[in-house]
C-alpha positions in Angstrom: 60.6 13.2 -64.2 58.9 17.4 -64.1 59.7 19.1 -60.8 57.5 21.9 -59.6 59.0 23.6 -57.2 57.4 27.2 -56.4 58.5 29.0 -53.6 62.5 30.0 -52.1 65.2 28.2 -51.1 66.9 28.9 -47.2 69.3 30.5 -48.3 67.9 32.8 -50.8 65.7 34.2 -47.5 68.8 34.5 -45.4 70.4 36.3 -48.9 67.4 39.1 -49.1 67.8 39.0 -44.9 71.5 40.1 -45.0 70.9 42.8 -47.9 68.3 44.6 -46.0 69.6 44.3 -42.5 72.9 46.3 -44.6 70.6 48.8 -45.9 69.4 49.7 -42.7 72.5 49.7 -40.7 73.5 52.3 -43.9 70.6 54.3 -43.4 70.7 54.8 -39.6 72.9 57.3 -39.0 71.4 59.1 -42.0 68.7 59.8 -40.6 69.3 60.0 -37.2 71.4 63.0 -38.2 68.2 64.1 -40.3 66.2 63.7 -37.0 68.9 66.1 -35.1 68.8 68.4 -37.4 65.3 68.5 -37.6 65.4 69.7 -34.5 67.9 71.7 -34.4 65.8 74.3 -36.7 62.9 73.4 -34.7 65.2 74.8 -31.6 66.2 77.5 -33.7 62.3 78.3 -35.0 61.9 79.0 -31.3 64.4 81.2 -30.5 63.4 83.7 -33.3 59.7 83.5 -31.8 60.6 84.2 -28.5 63.4 86.7 -29.1 60.4 88.5 -31.8 57.3 88.4 -28.6 60.7 89.3 -26.2 61.7 93.2 -28.7 57.8 93.2 -29.0 57.2 93.5 -25.5 59.8 95.7 -24.3 58.9 98.2 -27.5 54.7 98.1 -26.4 55.8 98.1 -22.5 58.0 101.3 -23.5 55.4 102.7 -25.3 52.9 102.8 -22.5 54.8 104.2 -20.1 57.6 106.9 -21.6 60.3 106.5 -18.2 61.4 102.6 -18.6 63.7 101.0 -20.5 64.6 97.7 -20.5 67.8 96.6 -18.2 70.9 96.4 -20.5 71.6 92.0 -19.3 67.8 90.1 -19.6 68.7 86.7 -18.4 65.2 85.8 -16.7 63.1 83.9 -19.2 60.0 84.7 -19.7 59.8 88.2 -18.6 61.2 91.4 -19.7 63.0 93.7 -16.7 63.0 97.1 -16.7 64.8 99.9 -15.0 62.7 103.4 -14.7 63.9 106.6 -15.5 63.8 109.2 -13.1 63.2 113.2 -13.5 67.0 113.7 -12.5 68.5 110.9 -15.2 69.2 108.5 -12.1 67.8 104.8 -13.1 66.5 102.3 -10.6 67.5 98.6 -11.4 64.9 96.5 -12.1 63.8 93.1 -10.8 63.0 90.2 -12.0 60.1 89.7 -9.6 58.6 93.2 -11.5 59.4 91.9 -15.0 56.6 92.2 -17.2 55.9 88.3 -18.7 56.1 88.2 -22.5 53.9 86.3 -24.5 55.4 84.2 -26.7 53.7 80.0 -27.8 56.2 78.0 -28.8 59.1 76.2 -26.3 59.7 78.4 -23.8 63.8 78.5 -23.6 66.3 76.6 -21.6 68.2 79.8 -20.5 68.9 83.1 -21.9 71.5 85.9 -21.2 70.1 88.9 -24.2 72.3 92.4 -24.8 69.5 95.0 -25.2 70.9 97.3 -27.2 68.2 100.5 -28.8 65.2 97.5 -27.6 66.6 95.1 -29.9 68.4 92.0 -29.0 71.6 92.8 -29.9 76.0 90.6 -30.2 76.8 88.6 -27.5 73.4 87.6 -26.5 73.0 83.6 -26.7 69.5 81.8 -25.7 69.1 77.5 -25.2 65.9 76.4 -26.3 66.0 72.3 -26.4 69.3 71.8 -24.9 70.3 73.8 -28.6 72.4 76.4 -28.0 72.4 80.0 -30.1 74.5 83.2 -30.7 73.5 85.9 -32.1 77.1 88.0 -34.1 77.0 90.9 -36.2 73.0 90.6 -35.8 72.6 86.9 -36.7 71.4 83.5 -34.6 74.5 81.1 -35.3 74.8 77.4 -33.3 77.0 78.3 -30.2 78.8 75.6 -28.3 78.7 74.5 -24.8 82.7 77.1 -24.6 80.7 79.4 -26.6 77.8 79.6 -23.9 79.8 80.1 -21.4 81.9 82.3 -22.6 78.9 85.0 -23.2 78.2 84.0 -19.2 75.2 82.0 -20.8 77.1 78.4 -19.0 75.1 74.8 -18.7 72.7 75.4 -15.3 73.8 73.0 -12.7 77.3 72.5 -14.4 
């Protein structure tokens, strides 16, 4: 008698399902790590873009008005605060309400503390974009932990 069996047995189907489940369990953490790295990279690029726009605003405004200079510590997101220099050499401290808006594309920082040195952002500055913190060290933006952000004066709001 000739048997014509087509198809898979229940055991074979279960074996395939188990193998696929094991592969999924192995691959999921790898894929999630890639996604997190991509989000962090996007946040870092957003920080770069914001800082470049910040520095461009500083340069533009200082060309327009030679009697202003950026305040050393900048903590107001979306604005550059300037101090006004008087003829006698003294300065009038600027206020965030009078700051110049920054024209930038991308995600706005959650918070920042930018230290201005010669019109550019210098070391010990920090910025947080989309929950990822970065600090300026030796002219390069590096990942920063919450403890490092607190030390630099860029603490988590509401903490």
